[in-house]
C-alpha positions, 0 to 999 in steps of 0.5 A, a space after each residue: 761578459 758585460 754585453 752577455 749580461 745585457 742579455 739576461 732580460 731578454 731570456 725569461 728562464 734566467 730571469 726567473 732563476 734570478 728573480 727566484 733566488 733573490 726571493 728566497 735570499 730576501 725570504 732568509 733576510 727577513 727570518 734573520 729579524 724574527 726573535 726566539 721568545 724568552 731572550 732580553 734582545 738589548 742585553 743580548 745586543 750589549 754582549 754581542 757588541 763587546 764580542 765583536 770588538 774582540 773578534 771573538 768565536 762568537 763574533 765569527 759564528 755570528 758573521 756566518 749567521 748573518 747576524 742572526 746570532 746577534 738577535 738570536 733569531 730563528 735562524 741563529 744556527 745559520 746553515 752551519 749545521 748542515 755544512 757540519 753534517 755534510 763534512 761528516 758524511 763526506 768523510 763517512 763515505 771513504 770508510 763506510 762501504 754503504 756510503 761509498 756505494 751510494 756515492 757511485 750510483 749517480 742521481 739516485 745515490 745522491 739523493 739518499 745521502 742528501 736525505 742522510 744529511 738532512 737528517 745529520 743537519 736536525 741532529 746537530 742543530 738539537 745539540 747545538 740549539 741545546 748548547 746555545 740555550 744553556 750558554 745564554 742562561 749562563 750570560 749576563 750583560 754589563 750590569 749584571 741584566 741576565 740575557 734569559 728572562 725565565 730560564 729552565 727547561 721550559 726555555 731550553 726546550 722552546 729554544 731547541 725547536 725554534 733553532 732546529 726549525 730555522 736551520 730546516 727551513 735554511 736548509 730547504 730555501 738552499 736547496 731551492 736556490 740551488 735547484 730552481 735558482 741560479 745554483 750554489 744555494 748554501 754558499 749564496 746563503 752565506 755570501 748574503 749573510 756576510 755582505 748584509 753585515 758589511 754596511 754596519 761595519 763601514 758605518 762602524 769604521 766612519 764612527 772610529 774615524 770620527 772619534 779619532 780612534 783609527 787615522 784617515 791614513 790607516 784606514 787608507 791603507 786598509 782600503 788598499 790592502 783589501 783592493 790588492 787582496 780582492 785582486 789576488 783572489 781573483 787572479 788565483 781563482 781563475 788560475 789554470 794549469 793546462 795539460 795539453 792533450 792530443 787526439 788521434 785521428 779515428 776512421 769510422 767508415 767514410 768519416 775521420 774523427 778527431 786529429 785534435 789539439 786541446 788541453 785539460 784544465 787544472 784549477 789552482 783551487 778546485 776546491 773553491 770556498 768549500 775549505 775555509 767554510 768547512 775549516 770555520 765549521 769545524 773550529 765552532 763546534 768546540 765552542 758548542 761542546 764547551 756550554 756542556 763542560 763548565 770546567 776552567 780547563 775548557 774554558 781556557 781551551 775554548 779561549 784559546 781557540 779565539 780567531 786571534 790566537 795562535 792555536 786557532 790559527 794553526 788548527 785554521 790553516 791545518 783544516 783548510 789545507 786537509 779540506 782543500 786535498 780532501 775536496 778535491 779528491 772527492 770531486 776530481 778522480 784522475 782514474 775516470 779522466 785518463 780512461 775517458 781521455 784513452 776511450 776517445 783516443 786522447 792522450 798526453 804527449 810523452 805519457 803512456 795512456 791509462 795508468 800513467 796518465 792517471 798517475 801524472 794527472 794526480 801528481 800534477 794535481 797534488 802539486 797545484 792543490 798545495 799551491 791552492 791550499 796555501 793561498 787559501 790559507 794566506 787569504 784567510 789568516 794574514 788580513 785577519 791578523 792585520 785586522 786584529 791588529 788594527 782593531 778593524 771590524 771583523 767583516 774586513 777579514 780575509 775569510 769573509 773577502 775570500 767567501 764573498 769574492 769566491 762565490 761572486 765568481 761561481 755565481 757569475 759562471 753559473 750566469 754565463 753557463 746559463 747564457 751559452 746554454 741559451 746560444 747553443 739552443 738558438 743555434 740548433 733551433 736555428 739548425 733545423 731550418 736549413 736541410 742537407 744536400 740530399 
């Protein structure tokens, strides 16, 4: 793999894609520091410093926004409205025949669904932007200093327009990275936001060490624990269940095709980092609704949904398991796989081709997906609980580690695929120089 990456500078197209990706991510990080007008930055920073220490839902939202919410920048909503809209569209695809038909129409249908997702992103951004503006007007920093300098409808309107435009721009940046960069644009934006905040977390740990808040052996234990978690994530993300597939020999004219043995790889975690991202997006939405309902029961409910509370962890695990199965069902169709195998003379030993093969693949996939869902839930929840108990920065939690490692592995796979494609093209071009015996 290292030898392949050494060849990246020799491939102009891949070099351009990587440079374009870094340029788009740099633009995103610059926008994180552009503040929304009408806010007392120092007062808001003091509130977030207190929230980050408690590990509240607001601190988690700020983590996914890459620190933009802490500054209430133009990118304060981050990419989460787009993810929420994607969730809604995928769920509606199952129940609305028109959307289900579009999903089966290839590239044209995909473009239409993306257009609906963009519209949904704008609507959700408006709702969340309005909720944030109302919540900011109610906030006061320690000492009674108001966060909003001039509250009222002018501030709310300006905040909604600014935050919605910022989210639309991030959505465009993510799509550009996917099309013209190295892929996984939305995931890379979340990855960049988390990684950019980690140096501050390291500095905070060092300050805790100097002040005697955290002993040195506890910090060493956390570092070793994080290394073990990262190794476990890499092991599980690379894990596969390989189903043996045999292809019968076929005679076409004077040539014989097939007769080879291969396998069908089924990943333990087919959904990747999508389930924790989707689950986090769903868990953040009640906080937005809570800004419109200023009642004691709503405040207690929102407080119970803090990441350090048991109710939050239970809902979080349930959503992760649900989206592991849901996203796997959306992206992998056992019936199509079985039909393609039967079409080319392939079969699983001991299993009749066709319907029985599809049922067998679906049964195996369901079992390994359950194991994958438990793995994702454990990585996202158990380290985070340990972090809260030890008063460590939020960025060392399991969700952040899973997203960072998972996106890094997917990005490396994308780069490797570009390298392999380049090598194949080289073989083809070289082969044109040779002529047949005739």
